[in-house]
VEXNURO-671088 format. One line per field, with one value per residue (C-alpha): residue number from 1; chain; z, y, x. Coordinates in steps of 0.1 Angstrom, whole numbers. Layout:
# VEXNURO-671088
guti	(NUM	...)
kemar	(A	...)
c3	(Z	...)
c2	(Y	...)
c1	(X	...)
END
This chain:
# VEXNURO-671088
guti	(1	2	3	4	5	6	7	8	9	10	11	12	13	14	15	16	17	18	19	20	21	22	23	24	25	26	27	28	29	30	31	32	33	34	35	36	37	38	39	40	41	42	43	44	45	46	47	48	49	50	51	52	53	54	55	56	57	58	59	60	61	62	63	64	65	66	67	68	69	70	71	72	73	74	75	76	77	78	79	80	81	82	83	84	85	86	87	88	89	90	91	92	93	94	95	96	97	98	99	100	101	102	103	104	105	106	107	108	109	110	111	112	113	114	115	116	117	118	119	120	121	122	123	124	125	126	127	128	129	130	131	132	133	134	135	136	137	138	139	140	141	142	143	144	145	146	147	148	149	150	151	152	153	154	155	156	157	158	159	160	161	162	163	164	165	166	167	168	169	170	171	172	173	174	175	176	177	178	179	180	181	182	183	184	185	186	187	188)
kemar	(A	A	A	A	A	A	A	A	A	A	A	A	A	A	A	A	A	A	A	A	A	A	A	A	A	A	A	A	A	A	A	A	A	A	A	A	A	A	A	A	A	A	A	A	A	A	A	A	A	A	A	A	A	A	A	A	A	A	A	A	A	A	A	A	A	A	A	A	A	A	A	A	A	A	A	A	A	A	A	A	A	A	A	A	A	A	A	A	A	A	A	A	A	A	A	A	A	A	A	A	A	A	A	A	A	A	A	A	A	A	A	A	A	A	A	A	A	A	A	A	A	A	A	A	A	A	A	A	A	A	A	A	A	A	A	A	A	A	A	A	A	A	A	A	A	A	A	A	A	A	A	A	A	A	A	A	A	A	A	A	A	A	A	A	A	A	A	A	A	A	A	A	A	A	A	A	A	A	A	A	A	A	A	A	A	A	A	A)
c3	(225	188	165	129	99	66	36	0	-24	-42	-77	-109	-145	-143	-112	-133	-160	-134	-147	-127	-128	-154	-141	-135	-142	-119	-127	-112	-95	-117	-111	-91	-72	-64	-50	-31	-15	-5	13	35	72	90	121	114	142	141	116	79	58	20	-7	-33	-60	-72	-65	-29	-25	-41	-19	12	1	-8	25	43	53	44	62	49	51	17	25	-1	19	13	-26	-43	-48	-79	-102	-128	-159	-145	-148	-173	-178	-167	-149	-181	-202	-177	-175	-213	-216	-185	-175	-138	-131	-121	-93	-80	-83	-64	-37	-34	-32	-3	17	42	41	5	-17	-49	-66	-101	-125	-125	-95	-57	-37	-9	17	2	-1	34	48	32	48	82	81	79	107	129	126	139	173	203	209	192	158	124	90	59	23	3	-22	-20	-16	13	30	28	39	70	79	75	95	124	129	107	84	53	28	27	2	0	-29	-35	-6	20	54	80	116	137	173	190	227	233	207	205	174	168	140	151	118	80	61	23	1	-13)
c2	(-4	-2	-32	-21	-44	-30	-50	-47	-51	-85	-92	-73	-78	-49	-67	-99	-78	-63	-29	4	17	44	78	74	37	19	-18	-42	-74	-103	-137	-147	-115	-121	-156	-140	-113	-138	-159	-130	-135	-102	-88	-80	-53	-19	9	0	25	20	37	51	27	1	-28	-18	-13	-48	-64	-50	-61	-96	-99	-92	-56	-36	-2	15	50	59	75	94	93	55	59	46	67	89	73	101	88	53	50	25	8	-25	-25	-40	-11	15	0	-2	35	51	27	27	58	39	22	56	69	40	43	80	73	49	76	93	124	123	153	132	106	97	127	140	119	123	128	103	131	141	105	95	128	118	83	97	122	92	73	104	102	67	62	54	21	-5	-22	-7	-24	-5	-17	0	-6	-18	17	28	-6	-3	33	23	-3	22	49	27	0	11	-19	-7	-34	-64	-89	-80	-97	-89	-98	-94	-83	-66	-67	-39	-29	4	13	50	60	26	4	-32	-57	-86	-104	-100	-126	-128	-132	-166)
c1	(-37	-44	-43	-38	-40	-26	-35	-22	-51	-55	-42	-51	-40	-14	1	4	21	44	35	33	-3	-10	-24	-61	-60	-85	-80	-104	-93	-85	-102	-71	-75	-111	-102	-73	-94	-122	-95	-83	-91	-92	-110	-147	-148	-132	-128	-120	-101	-98	-79	-103	-90	-115	-91	-89	-127	-132	-106	-123	-158	-147	-128	-161	-154	-185	-187	-156	-141	-126	-93	-73	-41	-40	-38	-7	24	25	51	54	74	74	36	23	57	73	106	123	109	121	156	158	148	164	192	199	178	146	164	175	139	124	151	143	105	112	131	108	131	140	134	137	114	105	103	68	59	60	91	98	92	58	46	56	41	8	9	20	-9	-32	-14	-17	-56	-58	-75	-53	-72	-93	-89	-84	-80	-66	-68	-42	-13	23	38	16	20	58	56	36	62	90	72	61	87	116	114	132	122	99	84	47	29	-7	-30	-2	-15	7	-6	9	2	6	7	12	38	55	47	57	51	30	30	35	16	21	-10	-18)
END
């Protein structure tokens, strides 16, 4: 049996601004994010996977997870024209299109996504590729972003949507090929 904990990184200034990250942006945790990360209670044993983003590496370190495997498959989705903008800015410029783009990005079989960004299929294939490398037994902890956290929930237990503020931790369990959600704890 495998116990998998998937954690959305702690808060950053762009999160507080409700802005999609810019290409190449590597925002550090805010003071609130540092507090949030230090408050996480996760298993200390097992393999720790971390997105290469500084905010994920900082979250893992402050949560007490030291020996990590930096894993590119856990990076955030590529948002194309949405990057660097708030939702209000996107709606003012593109109308209803951003809602269609995010819906497409959330579809594991979707061939569309934000212009200049990843398609739903490409994004989910990347996350599935990482899931396929996990060991059959033991404990694994992954520090990632909202997009990959939601993709993991879609790909494993079929959960289509969830509220997952910064610092949220999903605990999943796998036996053979069967996955189930043990808990989904929002960050504080």
